[in-house]
Structure formats: C-alpha cells, structure tokens
C-alpha positions in Angstrom: 5.4 8.6 -2.9 2.9 10.1 -0.5 0.0 8.0 0.9 -2.4 9.8 -1.5 -0.2 8.9 -4.5 -0.1 5.3 -3.4 -3.9 5.2 -3.0 -4.3 6.7 -6.5 -1.9 4.1 -8.0 -3.8 1.3 -6.3 -7.2 2.6 -7.6 -5.9 3.2 -11.1 -4.2 -0.2 -11.4 -0.8 1.2 -12.4 2.6 -0.2 -11.4 4.3 1.7 -8.6 6.8 1.4 -5.7 6.4 3.5 -2.6 6.9 3.8 1.1 4.0 4.9 3.2 4.3 7.6 5.8 4.4 4.8 8.4 7.5 3.4 6.7 5.9 0.4 5.1 6.9 -0.6 1.6 4.2 -1.2 -1.1 4.6 -2.1 -4.7 2.7 -3.3 -7.8 4.9 -4.6 -10.6 2.4 -5.3 -13.4 -0.6 -3.3 -14.4 -3.7 -4.5 -12.4 -1.6 -7.1 -10.7 -1.5 -7.8 -7.0 -0.3 -5.1 -4.6 2.4 -6.3 -2.2 3.0 -4.8 1.2 5.9 -5.9 3.4 8.0 -4.5 6.2 11.7 -4.2 6.1 12.2 -7.3 8.2 10.1 -9.6 6.0 11.6 -11.3 3.0 8.3 -12.7 1.6 5.7 -10.1 0.5 2.1 -10.4 1.6 -0.4 -9.7 -1.2 -3.1 -7.3 -0.4 -5.7 -6.6 -3.1 -8.9 -4.6 -3.8 -11.2 -3.5 -0.9 -9.0 -5.3 1.7 -6.0 -3.0 0.7 -8.1 0.1 0.6 -9.6 -0.8 4.0 -6.0 -1.2 5.4 -4.9 2.2 4.1 -8.0 3.8 5.6 -7.5 2.1 8.9 -3.9 3.2 9.0 -4.9 6.8 8.4 -7.5 6.6 11.2 -4.8 5.2 13.6 -2.5 8.1 12.8 -5.2 10.6 13.6 -6.0 9.1 17.0 -2.6 10.0 18.4 
C-alpha cells in the first residue's frame, strides 16, 4: 500500500495491512478498531489512533520533504 492508501484506510475505518514508504508496518484488523504501528524489530505493536496517528503520518511526510 502507498502512504496515501494507508491514510485513506485510517480515515475510512477499514481493516488494512501496509508498509509505509519509510518501511514501517501498520495494520488494522477490525473495522474502526485500533491501528497498530510497529517496526520489524518490535514484537509488541504500539497502538496509534485518531488524530495522534494522522499527526504522525503528517510529521513523517514533512521529515521526508526536508531532506
């Protein structure tokens, strides 16, 4: 999935599994359930939800554009 598809899935509240352009895995397993983000070295996922998750995605995009 692209970052845009991941954002759309988050906003629409649908289940998804995707890897961001930065290589981070994100998933939602139940409709409107929590969204989990984890790196390949972590076993326990860290839930991110709502505006915190959208802020994280926006901040990640801004960091990419500063390079």
